[in-house]
VOFI-570710 format. One record per residue (C-alpha): residue in one letter; y, z, x. Coordinates in steps of 0.02 Angstrom, whole numbers, plus 32768, in hexadecimal, padded with zeros to 4 digits. Last residue first. Example, Ala and Ser with C-alpha at 12.3 -4.5 7.8 and 13.67 -1.06 7.14 Angstrom:
2
S7FCB816582AC;A7F1F81868267;
***
This chain:
284
EAA3056DB3E79;QA9CF563B3E59;GA98555C03ED6;FA8CD55E13EE1;RA868567B3EB4;AA7ED56C73F2E;TA73A57053F3D;VA6D657333FD8;FA61C57533FD6;RA59857CB4019;DA5E558674067;RA55C58E94063;RA54F596A3FD9;TA49259513FC7;LA4AD59033F1B;DA52258813F65;QA5D6589C3F97;RA677583E3F79;NA6FE580F3FF6;RA7A057EC3F9D;VA82D576D3FA7;DA8A757893F18;RA91056F13F49;WA8F156543FAE;GA97A55D53FCC;NA953559C407C;EA9CC561840CA;EA97756A24064;SA8DA568540CB;FA82B5666408B;VA7D456584134;LA805570D4158;YA78D574E40D4;VA70356E64124;QA71A573E41CB;TA72657EB417C;GA68857D54115;QA61D5787419D;QA5A2581441C0;DA550580C4113;AA53457514120;HA5A056E240B2;EA5B256A83FFE;VA64E564D3FC2;AA6A956643F1D;VA74355FF3EEB;FA7B956113E58;GA83B55A63E00;GA8EC55E43DDF;PA93D55403E13;RA8B954B83DFE;LA82E54B73E7D;LA7EA541C3ED4;RA85454133F73;RA85454CD3F9C;AA79A54D13F72;TA77A54453FEE;RA7DA549D4078;EA78555444058;VA6D954F1404D;AA6F8549D40F5;RA72455474140;VA680558B40FB;EA62754F54149;DA677551E41F2;LA63B55D341E4;GA5A855DA425B;DA609564442D8;NA60255C84369;GA617553542F4;SA59E54F04274;GA53A555541F7;YA480557341FC;LA4205599415D;AA41F550240E8;RA40B54874177;HA38154F341BE;PA31554D34125;DA2C4557540E9;YA21155874127;DA20355D841D2;RA29E564441E1;VA2B3566A4129;EA200569B40FD;PA1ED56E441AB;DA27457644182;RA2E2579D4212;PA3535703421B;IA37456C942CF;AA42656B0430B;GA43A56234388;PA4B755C24320;PA512563742A9;IA4C8564A41F9;YA5465603417C;PA4F955764116;PA55955674072;NA54355CF3FD4;SA5D455843F74;VA63E55993ED8;VA6D9553C3EA0;LA72E556A3DFC;DA7AD551C3D86;VA7AD546C3DCD;QA83453EB3DA9;GA8A153E83E45;DA83653653E9C;LA7A7532E3E2A;EA7A052773E63;PA79652B63F16;LA6E552F23EED;AA69F532A3F95;DA6F45323403E;AA6B053BA409D;LA62353DE4022;DA5CE533B4054;EA59952CF3FC2;PA4FB52A53F61;HA54952D83EB9;LA4E9532E3E2C;HA53A53413D80;VA50E53DD3D1D;RA53F53D83C65;GA4B553693C20;QA44B53FF3BF0;GA42C54213CA9;HA386547E3C9B;EA2F654063CB9;IA356536E3CF8;IA3C553E23D5D;NA32C54343DAA;RA2E1538E3DE1;KA38853513E24;AA3A253F13E86;WA2F753DD3ED8;RA31D532A3F0A;YA3C953593F4C;AA37D53E13FB9;GA31553604015;PA3A152DF4020;DA422535B4066;IA4CF532D4024;EA4D753A23F8E;VA56953B63F14;AA55153FE3E65;HA5DA53D63DE5;VA5D8544B3D50;TA628542D3CA6;AA63854D13C47;LA62654C43B8A;AA5D855713B75;VA5C455D33C14;EA514561A3C2B;QA4A555813C3E;AA52355153C9B;IA54E55A63D0E;SA49855CA3D32;LA47955123D53;AA50355043DD4;IA4CF55A53E2B;AA41655773E39;GA42754BC3E5D;SA39954BE3EDB;GA41554A33F68;TA4C254A13F18;GA52854833FB5;LA5D2548E3F60;DA5C654C53EAA;VA65C547F3E4B;VA69254C03DA1;VA6FC54753D15;PA72254E93C83;SA71854A83BD1;AA78255143B5C;VA7E955693BE4;DA83856143BC9;MA7D056593C56;EA76E56FB3C41;RA6C756A23C28;LA6E5563F3CC7;RA70756DD3D2B;DA66657303CED;IA5FE56963D16;AA644568E3DC6;WA61D57473DE4;GA56D572E3DA3;AA54F56983E12;VA58456FA3EAB;MA517578C3E73;EA48257193E5C;TA49F56E33F10;EA464578D3F4D;PA3C357783EE9;RA39256E43F57;PA38156293F38;VA2F755D33F9B;FA34C5553400B;VA30654A33FF3;GA2985433405D;PA1EF5482403D;GA1E254C43F8B;VA24854EF3EF1;EA24254D23E36;LA2B3554A3DDA;SA29055CF3D56;LA33856013D10;YA381569C3CBF;RA3CA56E93D5F;FA36E56893DE7;YA2B056813DE8;AA26156103E69;RA1CC55A03E43;GA14C55383EA0;TA0CE55C73E9B;IA0A255BC3F54;HA14D55823F8E;QA19E560D3F28;LA12F56903F7A;PA179565D4021;EA0FA563B40AB;RA0E756E04104;SA03956BF414E;E9FF9573D40CE;RA04F56D44049;R9FE5563E407A;A9F4956A9407E;V9F7156EF3FD2;G9F8456403F8D;E9ED9560E3FD0;W9E9456B03F8B;F9ECE56843EDC;L9E8055D83EEF;A9DDE56373ED2;D9DFC56293E17;F9DBB56B73DA8;E9D8D56743CFD;S9CE156C43CF6;D9D2F576F3D12;K9D9B57543C79;V9E58574D3C8A;T9EA457C23C09;H9ED858453C89;L9F4D57C63CD8;E9FB257B83C37;SA04C581B3C6C;RA05857AE3D07;RA06257153C97;V9FD0569C3C91;G9F9F55F83CE0;H9F14563B3D4E;V9F5B56023DF5;HA00F56303DC9;A9FE156DA3D81;A9F7857043E19;IA00256CF3E90;EA08257373E30;EA00C57CC3E2F;A9FF257C53EEB;DA0AE57B23F04;TA0D758483E98;RA05758B43EEE;PA08D58813F9D;SA14A58933F8B;PA18F5892403E;VA101582D408E;GA0DC58844133;AA03058384151;E9FDE58E1412E;AA03558E44085;L9FF458354060;R9F4258684086;A9F4E5907401E;T9F9658A83F8A;A9F0B58263F99;L9E8758AE3F85;A9EE058F23EEA;I9EF258423EA5;E9E3858273EBE;D9E1058C13E56;L9E8858843DD0;L9E2F57DC3DCE;F9D83582E3DBD;T9DBE588E3D25;M9DE0594A3D1C;
***
């Protein structure tokens, strides 16, 4: 047992007492970040190389600052993204949205599909699609200046020249692509005004603009996504929109048959809770 591993055990107990959901993992991630090694290599750190900055990171996590703000990185599917204050930290639930979009694009009989990610945040969905769908061209839309800066950094690192970032509002974005898009995807703000997220990491650190939707039910941005998707999609194109687990029925009804939507479905996350709605536009 090395000195660092002993300290990780002590840090794990502190983080558990603070209510951190994954104390051992977080303690190891902080230790790996501070010492410049992988988690699997922590046992190789010599006692003389122990860096007391580890305990500074543990104290920040103990106060429920997001792990991703401490390490500067968020892992999303096969990507390691830069994140920090001013941008929403991508969650595992959103990986399922991205995965569904990637599966649909691979099934399409389209050589070079065109994709739009409305409200891209860190760029997680847009970059995953560009990485995993050969020849896809992805347009990432983000109006918030803080989030835009993070997305730009990640697109420079991972975008491979196929992700184009636009500083536009999701409600009226990309009119030049009207009727030409194969798939629209979005994780918009949707928490109703006045609702308080349970997790301190979300409540106290994620930007409110990325969390709280407009309107009494918080779904005005989802309605804007529906209108924009209806304008952008070609006949037969798809849309996927994330929502809170209690909003499945409401979001389902946004994508009405009267507006040309077909095959509307509410899809569940790994906990079997409604998490995102998908639909196909304009074909019987």
